[in-house]
C-alpha positions as CSV (number, residue, x, y, z in Angstrom):
1,M,-0.3,8.2,31.0
2,A,-0.4,5.7,28.0
3,E,0.4,6.9,24.6
4,E,-2.8,7.5,22.5
5,Y,-1.1,7.6,19.2
6,M,1.8,5.9,17.3
7,Q,4.0,7.7,14.6
8,L,3.6,6.3,11.1
9,D,6.0,7.1,8.3
10,V,5.6,5.8,4.8
11,V,8.6,6.5,2.6
12,T,9.5,5.4,-1.0
13,P,12.9,5.8,-2.8
14,E,11.5,9.1,-4.2
15,K,9.9,10.8,-1.4
16,A,8.2,10.6,2.1
17,V,4.5,9.9,1.2
18,L,3.0,10.1,4.8
19,S,4.2,11.1,8.2
20,R,1.6,11.4,11.0
21,K,0.1,10.2,14.2
22,A,-2.1,7.0,13.9
23,I,-4.3,4.9,16.1
24,E,-4.0,1.9,13.9
25,V,-2.1,0.8,10.7
26,V,-3.3,-2.3,8.7
27,A,-0.8,-3.3,5.9
28,P,-0.3,-6.2,3.4
29,G,2.3,-8.4,5.0
30,S,4.0,-11.0,2.7
31,Q,2.5,-13.7,5.1
32,G,-0.9,-12.0,5.4
33,E,-2.5,-8.8,6.3
34,F,-1.6,-7.5,9.7
35,G,-2.7,-4.7,12.0
36,V,-0.7,-2.7,14.5
37,L,-2.0,-0.9,17.5
38,I,-0.3,1.2,20.2
39,G,2.0,-0.9,22.2
40,H,2.4,-3.6,19.5
41,T,5.3,-6.1,19.9
42,P,8.3,-4.9,17.8
43,F,8.7,-6.7,14.5
44,L,10.0,-6.5,10.9
45,T,8.3,-7.9,7.9
46,T,8.1,-7.8,4.2
47,L,5.2,-6.3,2.4
48,K,3.5,-7.5,-0.7
49,P,1.7,-5.2,-3.0
50,G,-1.6,-4.2,-1.5
51,Q,-3.7,-1.7,0.5
52,I,-2.5,0.2,3.7
53,I,-5.2,1.6,5.9
54,V,-4.3,4.2,8.5
55,R,-6.8,4.9,11.1
56,T,-6.4,8.4,12.6
57,E,-8.5,10.4,15.1
58,D,-10.5,12.2,12.3
59,R,-10.5,9.8,9.3
60,D,-9.1,6.7,7.6
61,I,-6.4,7.1,5.1
62,Y,-6.0,4.6,2.3
63,L,-2.7,4.1,0.3
64,A,-1.8,1.8,-2.4
65,C,1.6,0.1,-1.7
66,G,3.8,-1.7,-4.2
67,G,5.5,-3.9,-1.6
68,G,8.5,-3.3,0.6
69,F,9.3,-3.5,4.3
70,A,7.5,-2.5,7.6
71,E,9.1,-2.1,11.0
72,V,7.3,-1.6,14.2
73,I,9.3,-0.3,17.1
74,A,8.3,1.6,20.3
75,N,4.9,3.0,19.1
76,R,6.3,3.7,15.7
77,V,5.6,2.1,12.4
78,I,8.1,2.8,9.5
79,I,7.0,1.6,6.0
80,L,9.7,1.6,3.4
81,A,7.7,0.9,0.2
82,E,8.8,0.3,-3.4
83,T,5.8,2.5,-4.3
84,A,3.1,4.2,-2.2
85,E,0.3,6.5,-3.4
86,M,-2.4,8.2,-1.3
87,A,-5.8,7.2,-2.6
88,E,-6.8,10.8,-3.3
89,D,-3.7,11.2,-5.5
90,I,-4.5,8.2,-7.8
91,K,-6.0,9.2,-11.1
92,T,-8.4,6.5,-12.0
93,D,-8.5,7.2,-15.6
94,E,-4.7,6.8,-16.0
95,V,-4.9,3.5,-13.9
96,K,-7.7,2.2,-16.2
97,A,-5.5,3.0,-19.2
98,E,-2.5,1.2,-17.5
99,M,-4.9,-1.9,-16.9
100,E,-6.0,-1.9,-20.5
101,Q,-2.4,-1.7,-21.8
102,A,-1.2,-4.5,-19.4
103,Q,-4.2,-6.7,-20.4
104,E,-3.5,-6.2,-24.2
105,K,0.3,-7.0,-23.6
106,I,-0.6,-10.2,-21.6
107,R,-3.0,-11.4,-24.5
108,Q,-0.1,-10.9,-27.0
109,L,2.6,-12.6,-25.0
110,G,3.2,-16.3,-24.8
111,K,3.3,-18.3,-21.6
112,E,7.1,-18.6,-22.0
113,D,7.8,-14.9,-22.8
114,P,10.2,-13.3,-20.2
115,D,8.1,-10.1,-20.1
116,L,4.8,-11.8,-19.0
117,E,5.6,-11.6,-15.4
118,K,6.4,-7.9,-15.7
119,W,3.0,-7.2,-17.2
120,E,1.1,-9.4,-14.9
121,K,2.6,-7.5,-11.9
122,R,1.7,-4.1,-13.6
123,L,-1.8,-5.4,-14.0
124,H,-2.0,-6.6,-10.3
125,R,-0.7,-3.2,-9.1
126,A,-3.2,-1.3,-11.2
127,E,-6.1,-3.4,-9.8
128,I,-4.9,-2.7,-6.3
129,K,-4.9,1.1,-7.0
130,L,-8.4,0.9,-8.1
131,R,-9.4,-1.2,-5.1
132,V,-7.8,1.5,-2.8
133,V,-9.7,4.2,-4.5
134,E,-13.0,2.4,-4.2
135,N,-12.4,1.6,-0.6
136,W,-11.4,5.3,0.0
137,E,-14.6,6.5,-1.6
138,K,-16.7,4.2,0.4
139,S,-15.2,5.4,3.7
140,K,-16.1,9.1,3.0
């Protein structure tokens, strides 16, 4: 009998974010978005900040990922993320405040300022979080 599910584990340096059986995993690879189904060829890749979608038997799960690594081996997907948040745990008011703060800092900094890249990354990650929440809301 063929396996119906694969094991997915999403882990950050701080904690295990998600561990469950999945039908499909879609993640933001550094070379482009990729999907993993049961029986996928083993591989290892880097992840860029973006959205992870986990399709399960009863629902789709959305996560905001801050980059990291993904490994696919023998019907198992392991994601080692710099940061990862479940859509339902993201507080949109806080994210919007982060975005405003980052936008203000970017306006104040010059093109040659060494902090500019840091603030642009913060803004990008906040935008990803909002998009993840929006997609999660639409999927309900």
